[in-house]
C-alpha positions, 0 to 999 in steps of 0.5 A: 553605467555603475548602476550597469556594472553593479547589476552585471555583476550581481546577476552574475552571482545570482548565476553564479550562486545557481549553477554552484548550487545544481553542481552541489550534491548536498542540495541535490541529495536534500533534494533527491531525499525530499522525492524520495518521501514522497512518492514513499509516502504516496505508496503507505499510502497506496498499501493501507489501501490496499492493506483495507483492501486485503481484510475487508477480502479475507474476511468474507472468504473467513465467512463463506469458509465458516459458511461452505463447513457447517453445510458438510456437517450439517451433510454429515450431520444428516449422513450419519442419520441415516446411516442410524434408521437405517441400523435400527429399521433393519434389524 
């Protein structure tokens, strides 16, 4: 009987402990903070991957624009040469 009484009181203490911890704002705040830190870590990893992808896209875009500019300069140079030739032949 004594053993059952001490066991019951131990169960009551445990129940009271968990009820108190669930109502404790510090414990709850720590739990929310840990959850927020996990989400922040996940978001940081996602952001790093997106930044890498954006950097690669930016590099490809820059290369394409440089090639397009070079093509435009070559065409303009060719047009200038044709105009010079036209002026020379016309005299």
